[in-house]
LOMAR-576217 format. One record per atom (N, C-alpha, C, O, CB): atom name; x, y, z. Coordinates in pm, 1 decimal, always signed. Last residue first. Glycine has a CB too. Layout:
BEGIN
atom / xx / yy / zz
CA / X / Y / Z .
...
This chain:
BEGIN
atom / xx / yy / zz
N / +9354.0 / +17753.4 / -14453.5 .
CA / +9414.5 / +17865.7 / -14523.3 .
C / +9377.7 / +17868.9 / -14664.1 .
O / +9420.8 / +17958.1 / -14737.2 .
CB / +9559.6 / +17863.2 / -14512.0 .
N / +9247.0 / +17529.8 / -14347.0 .
CA / +9197.5 / +17658.7 / -14298.6 .
C / +9247.9 / +17774.5 / -14381.1 .
O / +9189.7 / +17882.9 / -14378.3 .
CB / +9236.6 / +17678.9 / -14155.2 .
N / +9379.8 / +17313.3 / -14452.7 .
CA / +9236.7 / +17326.5 / -14483.9 .
C / +9179.7 / +17460.4 / -14439.4 .
O / +9074.5 / +17501.4 / -14488.4 .
CB / +9158.5 / +17214.1 / -14418.5 .
N / +9633.8 / +17338.1 / -14342.6 .
CA / +9618.2 / +17351.6 / -14487.1 .
C / +9472.2 / +17371.2 / -14527.1 .
O / +9444.2 / +17439.2 / -14625.8 .
CB / +9674.9 / +17229.4 / -14557.2 .
N / +9577.0 / +17287.7 / -14071.6 .
CA / +9630.4 / +17417.3 / -14112.4 .
C / +9607.4 / +17439.9 / -14262.0 .
O / +9566.2 / +17548.5 / -14303.0 .
CB / +9780.7 / +17426.6 / -14079.1 .
N / +9497.5 / +17018.7 / -14090.4 .
CA / +9404.4 / +17119.4 / -14039.6 .
C / +9447.2 / +17258.5 / -14084.0 .
O / +9364.6 / +17338.1 / -14128.6 .
CB / +9395.6 / +17112.8 / -13886.1 .
N / +9733.2 / +16897.9 / -14179.9 .
CA / +9613.2 / +16889.7 / -14262.2 .
C / +9512.2 / +16996.3 / -14220.0 .
O / +9448.1 / +17057.7 / -14305.4 .
CB / +9550.6 / +16749.6 / -14252.4 .
N / +9900.6 / +16953.5 / -13960.2 .
CA / +9934.0 / +17004.9 / -14093.6 .
C / +9813.2 / +17004.6 / -14184.9 .
O / +9791.8 / +17100.0 / -14259.7 .
CB / +10045.9 / +16922.6 / -14156.3 .
N / +9767.2 / +16812.6 / -13756.6 .
CA / +9785.9 / +16956.8 / -13746.2 .
C / +9815.3 / +17018.2 / -13883.5 .
O / +9760.6 / +17122.9 / -13918.1 .
CB / +9899.7 / +16988.7 / -13648.1 .
N / +9789.1 / +16550.2 / -13854.4 .
CA / +9657.6 / +16609.4 / -13833.2 .
C / +9668.7 / +16761.6 / -13829.6 .
O / +9588.9 / +16831.4 / -13892.1 .
CB / +9594.5 / +16556.6 / -13702.7 .
N / +10066.8 / +16522.9 / -13846.5 .
CA / +9998.7 / +16514.1 / -13975.6 .
C / +9858.0 / +16574.0 / -13965.7 .
O / +9812.8 / +16641.2 / -14058.4 .
CB / +9991.5 / +16366.9 / -14023.3 .
N / +10108.3 / +16529.2 / -13573.2 .
CA / +10166.1 / +16634.6 / -13656.6 .
C / +10098.1 / +16638.8 / -13793.2 .
O / +10075.0 / +16746.4 / -13848.4 .
CB / +10317.4 / +16613.0 / -13673.3 .
N / +9970.5 / +16290.6 / -13509.7 .
CA / +9927.7 / +16418.8 / -13453.5 .
C / +9980.7 / +16535.7 / -13536.6 .
O / +9907.1 / +16629.6 / -13566.7 .
CB / +9975.1 / +16431.7 / -13308.0 .
N / +10118.5 / +16098.0 / -13651.4 .
CA / +9975.3 / +16114.3 / -13678.5 .
C / +9924.4 / +16248.2 / -13626.8 .
O / +9843.5 / +16313.0 / -13693.2 .
CB / +9895.4 / +15999.9 / -13614.9 .
N / +10369.2 / +16128.0 / -13528.8 .
CA / +10354.3 / +16154.0 / -13671.5 .
C / +10207.8 / +16180.1 / -13705.5 .
O / +10176.5 / +16273.3 / -13779.5 .
CB / +10408.4 / +16035.9 / -13754.1 .
N / +10308.6 / +16047.6 / -13266.7 .
CA / +10358.0 / +16182.4 / -13292.9 .
C / +10338.7 / +16221.1 / -13438.7 .
O / +10296.9 / +16332.8 / -13469.1 .
CB / +10505.2 / +16193.1 / -13255.2 .
N / +10237.4 / +15778.1 / -13317.3 .
CA / +10138.9 / +15871.7 / -13260.9 .
C / +10180.4 / +16017.0 / -13285.8 .
O / +10097.0 / +16100.1 / -13321.8 .
CB / +10121.8 / +15847.0 / -13109.4 .
N / +10484.4 / +15681.5 / -13415.5 .
CA / +10364.0 / +15672.8 / -13497.2 .
C / +10260.7 / +15774.9 / -13448.4 .
O / +10203.5 / +15849.1 / -13528.3 .
CB / +10305.3 / +15529.1 / -13493.1 .
N / +10644.6 / +15717.5 / -13188.4 .
CA / +10674.2 / +15793.5 / -13310.4 .
C / +10554.9 / +15794.4 / -13405.7 .
O / +10527.0 / +15895.9 / -13469.4 .
CB / +10797.1 / +15735.1 / -13381.3 .
N / +10520.3 / +15530.1 / -13017.5 .
CA / +10527.5 / +15672.0 / -12982.7 .
C / +10552.5 / +15759.6 / -13104.5 .
O / +10488.8 / +15863.6 / -13121.4 .
CB / +10636.5 / +15695.0 / -12880.0 .
N / +10566.3 / +15293.9 / -13163.6 .
CA / +10430.0 / +15337.5 / -13133.4 .
C / +10427.5 / +15486.0 / -13099.2 .
O / +10341.1 / +15559.3 / -13147.4 .
CB / +10371.4 / +15255.3 / -13017.4 .
N / +10849.0 / +15277.8 / -13175.6 .
CA / +10768.7 / +15281.4 / -13298.1 .
C / +10630.0 / +15337.9 / -13270.5 .
O / +10581.2 / +15421.4 / -13346.7 .
CB / +10757.1 / +15141.0 / -13359.1 .
N / +11100.3 / +15403.6 / -13019.7 .
CA / +10962.7 / +15371.8 / -12983.1 .
C / +10873.0 / +15386.9 / -13106.2 .
O / +10826.9 / +15496.9 / -13136.6 .
CB / +10913.4 / +15463.5 / -12867.1 .
N / +11426.5 / +15263.9 / -13096.7 .
CA / +11331.2 / +15369.1 / -13064.6 .
C / +11192.5 / +15313.8 / -13039.5 .
O / +11170.9 / +15192.6 / -13038.4 .
CB / +11326.3 / +15470.7 / -13175.6 .
N / +11525.2 / +15051.2 / -13361.4 .
CA / +11561.1 / +15129.0 / -13243.3 .
C / +11454.8 / +15236.1 / -13220.8 .
O / +11400.4 / +15291.7 / -13316.2 .
CB / +11702.3 / +15193.2 / -13259.0 .
N / +11417.0 / +14739.9 / -13463.0 .
CA / +11399.5 / +14883.8 / -13480.6 .
C / +11435.7 / +14954.0 / -13350.6 .
O / +11383.9 / +14921.1 / -13243.9 .
CB / +11253.9 / +14918.0 / -13523.5 .
N / +11416.2 / +14465.7 / -13440.1 .
CA / +11543.5 / +14531.1 / -13469.6 .
C / +11532.8 / +14681.8 / -13490.5 .
O / +11630.1 / +14745.1 / -13531.6 .
CB / +11603.6 / +14469.4 / -13591.0 .
N / +11157.7 / +14372.1 / -13405.1 .
CA / +11252.0 / +14366.7 / -13292.7 .
C / +11375.2 / +14454.0 / -13315.0 .
O / +11431.2 / +14509.2 / -13220.3 .
CB / +11295.5 / +14223.4 / -13268.7 .
N / +10864.4 / +14530.4 / -13525.7 .
CA / +10995.1 / +14470.1 / -13554.9 .
C / +11088.9 / +14480.4 / -13434.7 .
O / +11097.9 / +14585.2 / -13370.8 .
CB / +11059.1 / +14537.8 / -13677.3 .
N / +10547.6 / +14444.5 / -13432.1 .
CA / +10649.7 / +14547.6 / -13418.9 .
C / +10786.4 / +14481.0 / -13432.3 .
O / +10819.1 / +14387.4 / -13359.4 .
CB / +10636.8 / +14623.6 / -13282.4 .
N / +10308.5 / +14303.2 / -13473.1 .
CA / +10427.7 / +14270.3 / -13551.6 .
C / +10534.7 / +14376.7 / -13546.2 .
O / +10605.7 / +14398.2 / -13644.5 .
CB / +10390.0 / +14246.7 / -13693.3 .
N / +10058.6 / +14562.0 / -13436.3 .
CA / +10110.6 / +14426.4 / -13421.8 .
C / +10236.6 / +14408.7 / -13504.3 .
O / +10267.0 / +14488.4 / -13593.1 .
CB / +10005.4 / +14323.3 / -13463.0 .
N / +9837.4 / +14778.2 / -13301.3 .
CA / +9971.9 / +14775.0 / -13359.2 .
C / +10029.5 / +14636.9 / -13331.0 .
O / +10047.2 / +14599.1 / -13215.2 .
CB / +10064.4 / +14889.4 / -13300.2 .
N / +9531.3 / +14906.0 / -13343.5 .
CA / +9597.2 / +14781.8 / -13303.3 .
C / +9730.4 / +14776.6 / -13376.5 .
O / +9734.7 / +14771.2 / -13499.4 .
CB / +9508.5 / +14654.8 / -13335.4 .
N / +9380.2 / +15191.4 / -13246.9 .
CA / +9483.3 / +15142.3 / -13338.6 .
C / +9548.0 / +15019.3 / -13275.7 .
O / +9610.6 / +15026.9 / -13169.9 .
CB / +9590.7 / +15253.4 / -13369.3 .
N / +9080.6 / +15354.6 / -13243.9 .
CA / +9157.6 / +15250.0 / -13178.0 .
C / +9253.4 / +15192.7 / -13281.4 .
O / +9212.3 / +15150.9 / -13389.6 .
CB / +9064.5 / +15138.3 / -13117.3 .
N / +8975.2 / +15674.2 / -13205.6 .
CA / +9023.7 / +15579.8 / -13305.0 .
C / +9109.8 / +15480.2 / -13228.3 .
O / +9201.5 / +15519.2 / -13156.0 .
CB / +9104.7 / +15651.6 / -13422.1 .
N / +8694.0 / +15778.4 / -13004.8 .
CA / +8834.6 / +15743.5 / -13025.7 .
C / +8854.9 / +15662.1 / -13153.6 .
O / +8765.5 / +15592.4 / -13201.6 .
CB / +8887.3 / +15665.3 / -12905.9 .
N / +8432.5 / +15807.0 / -12938.1 .
CA / +8509.0 / +15930.0 / -12958.9 .
C / +8657.2 / +15904.8 / -12985.8 .
O / +8736.9 / +15998.6 / -12989.1 .
CB / +8494.5 / +16019.6 / -12838.6 .
N / +8344.9 / +15503.8 / -13072.6 .
CA / +8293.0 / +15623.6 / -13006.2 .
C / +8375.1 / +15745.6 / -13040.8 .
O / +8386.5 / +15783.6 / -13157.4 .
CB / +8290.4 / +15604.4 / -12855.7 .
N / +8585.3 / +15383.3 / -13236.6 .
CA / +8510.1 / +15334.3 / -13122.2 .
C / +8463.7 / +15456.6 / -13043.2 .
O / +8536.0 / +15506.5 / -12956.9 .
CB / +8596.6 / +15236.6 / -13033.1 .
N / +8711.5 / +15297.0 / -13554.6 .
CA / +8651.0 / +15399.4 / -13469.2 .
C / +8572.4 / +15331.2 / -13358.2 .
O / +8501.6 / +15233.4 / -13382.2 .
CB / +8558.9 / +15494.6 / -13551.7 .
N / +9026.3 / +15138.7 / -13624.8 .
CA / +8880.1 / +15143.8 / -13629.2 .
C / +8830.5 / +15247.8 / -13529.0 .
O / +8898.9 / +15281.3 / -13432.3 .
CB / +8818.3 / +15004.0 / -13598.7 .
N / +9312.6 / +15015.9 / -13788.9 .
CA / +9245.6 / +15131.2 / -13728.1 .
C / +9094.7 / +15113.2 / -13737.3 .
O / +9041.3 / +15077.4 / -13842.3 .
CB / +9288.8 / +15263.6 / -13797.1 .
N / +9606.6 / +14840.5 / -13761.9 .
CA / +9464.9 / +14826.1 / -13794.8 .
C / +9390.4 / +14933.6 / -13717.0 .
O / +9402.4 / +14942.4 / -13594.8 .
CB / +9410.6 / +14681.2 / -13760.5 .
N / +9934.9 / +14799.2 / -13872.3 .
CA / +9840.1 / +14886.8 / -13804.1 .
C / +9698.9 / +14859.3 / -13854.6 .
O / +9674.8 / +14855.4 / -13975.3 .
CB / +9877.6 / +15035.4 / -13825.3 .
N / +10251.9 / +14647.0 / -13820.3 .
CA / +10122.4 / +14645.5 / -13889.3 .
C / +10022.3 / +14724.5 / -13804.8 .
O / +10024.5 / +14717.9 / -13681.9 .
CB / +10071.8 / +14497.9 / -13913.8 .
N / +10584.2 / +14793.1 / -13846.5 .
CA / +10477.2 / +14722.3 / -13775.8 .
C / +10353.7 / +14720.7 / -13864.4 .
O / +10350.4 / +14784.2 / -13969.8 .
CB / +10445.9 / +14789.1 / -13637.8 .
N / +10773.1 / +14901.5 / -14019.6 .
CA / +10812.1 / +14875.7 / -13881.4 .
C / +10710.7 / +14794.9 / -13801.7 .
O / +10745.8 / +14734.5 / -13700.3 .
CB / +10836.1 / +15004.6 / -13812.5 .
N / +10669.2 / +14964.4 / -14261.6 .
CA / +10791.2 / +14883.1 / -14262.3 .
C / +10831.8 / +14839.1 / -14121.4 .
O / +10915.2 / +14749.9 / -14105.6 .
CB / +10905.4 / +14961.1 / -14326.9 .
N / +10457.7 / +15137.5 / -14201.6 .
CA / +10428.0 / +14998.3 / -14237.1 .
C / +10551.6 / +14908.7 / -14241.7 .
O / +10538.8 / +14787.2 / -14226.8 .
CB / +10359.2 / +14994.0 / -14370.5 .
N / +10465.2 / +15406.8 / -14152.3 .
CA / +10531.0 / +15319.4 / -14055.9 .
C / +10512.6 / +15170.8 / -14085.9 .
O / +10548.4 / +15086.7 / -14003.5 .
CB / +10479.5 / +15348.9 / -13918.7 .
N / +10311.5 / +15512.4 / -14360.2 .
CA / +10451.6 / +15552.8 / -14347.9 .
C / +10529.4 / +15455.4 / -14257.4 .
O / +10645.9 / +15425.6 / -14283.7 .
CB / +10460.7 / +15696.7 / -14292.0 .
N / +10060.6 / +15400.2 / -14302.6 .
CA / +10128.3 / +15367.4 / -14428.6 .
C / +10277.8 / +15399.4 / -14420.8 .
O / +10360.7 / +15322.3 / -14469.3 .
CB / +10064.0 / +15444.3 / -14545.4 .
N / +10005.5 / +15522.3 / -14058.5 .
CA / +10014.7 / +15376.1 / -14065.9 .
C / +10087.9 / +15333.2 / -14192.7 .
O / +10168.3 / +15240.0 / -14189.7 .
CB / +9874.3 / +15312.5 / -14061.6 .
N / +9986.6 / +15787.3 / -14141.7 .
CA / +10094.4 / +15748.7 / -14050.6 .
C / +10114.9 / +15597.2 / -14054.4 .
O / +10228.4 / +15549.5 / -14053.6 .
CB / +10063.3 / +15795.3 / -13906.1 .
N / +9751.9 / +15767.7 / -14291.5 .
CA / +9876.7 / +15802.6 / -14358.6 .
C / +9996.8 / +15764.2 / -14271.6 .
O / +10097.2 / +15714.4 / -14322.6 .
CB / +9879.9 / +15953.4 / -14391.5 .
N / +9570.2 / +15706.3 / -14087.7 .
CA / +9592.0 / +15610.9 / -14197.2 .
C / +9721.9 / +15639.8 / -14270.8 .
O / +9794.1 / +15547.5 / -14308.4 .
CB / +9474.8 / +15614.7 / -14295.5 .
N / +9584.7 / +15942.6 / -13939.2 .
CA / +9623.4 / +15815.8 / -13877.7 .
C / +9654.0 / +15712.4 / -13985.6 .
O / +9752.6 / +15639.4 / -13975.8 .
CB / +9511.9 / +15764.2 / -13783.7 .
N / +9483.9 / +16123.8 / -14124.3 .
CA / +9620.0 / +16141.9 / -14074.1 .
C / +9671.8 / +16013.5 / -14009.9 .
O / +9789.2 / +15979.5 / -14024.4 .
CB / +9625.0 / +16257.5 / -13973.1 .
N / +9223.3 / +16024.1 / -14157.7 .
CA / +9313.7 / +16031.1 / -14273.0 .
C / +9459.3 / +16043.5 / -14227.5 .
O / +9547.9 / +15980.8 / -14285.5 .
CB / +9276.1 / +16150.1 / -14363.8 .
N / +9114.0 / +16059.6 / -13903.0 .
CA / +9133.8 / +15923.9 / -13955.0 .
C / +9231.8 / +15923.9 / -14072.0 .
O / +9314.3 / +15833.4 / -14083.8 .
CB / +8999.6 / +15862.9 / -13998.8 .
N / +9275.7 / +16299.6 / -13694.5 .
CA / +9184.0 / +16265.2 / -13802.9 .
C / +9215.8 / +16124.2 / -13852.8 .
O / +9329.5 / +16077.5 / -13845.1 .
CB / +9193.8 / +16368.7 / -13919.2 .
N / +9284.9 / +16385.5 / -13347.0 .
CA / +9341.4 / +16313.0 / -13460.8 .
C / +9234.8 / +16292.8 / -13568.2 .
O / +9117.6 / +16271.5 / -13536.9 .
CB / +9399.3 / +16176.6 / -13415.6 .
N / +9138.6 / +16519.4 / -13152.5 .
CA / +9278.2 / +16557.3 / -13174.7 .
C / +9338.9 / +16498.1 / -13300.1 .
O / +9434.3 / +16553.5 / -13354.8 .
CB / +9360.0 / +16516.8 / -13057.9 .
N / +8890.1 / +16411.4 / -13139.0 .
CA / +8898.1 / +16557.3 / -13134.5 .
C / +9038.9 / +16606.9 / -13166.0 .
O / +9057.1 / +16723.2 / -13202.1 .
CB / +8854.5 / +16608.1 / -12997.5 .
N / +8934.1 / +16140.1 / -13124.2 .
CA / +8893.4 / +16195.8 / -13253.9 .
C / +8893.8 / +16348.0 / -13255.0 .
O / +8897.3 / +16408.2 / -13362.4 .
CB / +8755.4 / +16145.6 / -13290.7 .
N / +9212.8 / +16016.6 / -12950.4 .
CA / +9085.9 / +16087.9 / -12944.0 .
C / +9056.4 / +16157.3 / -13077.3 .
O / +9142.4 / +16224.0 / -13134.9 .
CB / +9087.8 / +16190.5 / -12829.1 .
N / +9333.5 / +15696.5 / -12979.5 .
CA / +9360.0 / +15834.9 / -13017.5 .
C / +9226.3 / +15908.5 / -13025.1 .
O / +9136.7 / +15866.8 / -13098.5 .
CB / +9437.2 / +15843.0 / -13154.1 .
N / +9466.1 / +15428.5 / -12813.6 .
CA / +9340.6 / +15498.6 / -12840.2 .
C / +9373.2 / +15645.3 / -12863.9 .
O / +9433.4 / +15710.7 / -12778.7 .
CB / +9238.5 / +15481.4 / -12721.9 .
N / +9654.8 / +15140.3 / -12902.1 .
CA / +9648.4 / +15280.2 / -12859.7 .
C / +9513.4 / +15337.4 / -12897.7 .
O / +9454.1 / +15300.6 / -12999.1 .
CB / +9762.8 / +15363.6 / -12923.0 .
N / +9792.3 / +14828.6 / -12819.8 .
CA / +9675.2 / +14901.8 / -12866.7 .
C / +9683.0 / +15044.2 / -12814.9 .
O / +9714.0 / +15066.9 / -12697.9 .
CB / +9543.4 / +14833.2 / -12820.8 .
N / +10057.3 / +14611.5 / -12936.2 .
CA / +9995.3 / +14701.1 / -12839.0 .
C / +9873.1 / +14766.7 / -12902.5 .
O / +9853.8 / +14760.5 / -13024.0 .
CB / +10096.5 / +14808.6 / -12789.6 .
N / +10329.1 / +14384.6 / -12980.0 .
CA / +10192.4 / +14425.5 / -13010.4 .
C / +10140.7 / +14515.9 / -12899.0 .
O / +10176.0 / +14498.9 / -12782.4 .
CB / +10100.2 / +14302.0 / -13028.2 .
N / +10570.3 / +14316.4 / -12891.2 .
CA / +10557.4 / +14319.0 / -13036.5 .
C / +10416.2 / +14356.0 / -13078.8 .
O / +10385.4 / +14359.1 / -13197.9 .
CB / +10595.7 / +14184.1 / -13095.4 .
N / +10768.3 / +14448.4 / -12628.3 .
CA / +10636.7 / +14407.1 / -12677.1 .
C / +10632.4 / +14416.6 / -12829.0 .
O / +10683.8 / +14511.6 / -12888.1 .
CB / +10524.9 / +14493.8 / -12614.3 .
N / +11109.5 / +14331.3 / -12616.5 .
CA / +11008.9 / +14435.2 / -12609.4 .
C / +10877.0 / +14381.5 / -12663.3 .
O / +10874.3 / +14281.5 / -12735.0 .
CB / +11053.6 / +14560.4 / -12687.6 .
N / +11296.9 / +14097.2 / -12421.0 .
CA / +11231.4 / +14140.7 / -12542.4 .
C / +11128.2 / +14248.9 / -12517.9 .
O / +11067.7 / +14256.1 / -12411.0 .
CB / +11167.2 / +14024.6 / -12609.6 .
N / +11585.8 / +14020.5 / -12287.4 .
CA / +11471.9 / +14100.0 / -12249.1 .
C / +11407.6 / +14156.4 / -12375.2 .
O / +11458.1 / +14253.7 / -12431.3 .
CB / +11512.9 / +14212.6 / -12151.4 .
């Protein structure tokens, strides 16, 4: 029973910054390939080549990292 090796996620621009998403993609590059583009109010992330041997949810962890990274960047820019 194999897991999906590709998926697409849409991240709302009101919650995520492109810089935070790009940094998350770089951090997770050992686990999958990420292509990011803007589509209206969302960033669309094509996640391909998800490694079979990685335990856990690469896409979920990527999204969590990007959101936390956005929050940290926002906090640092306000202070």
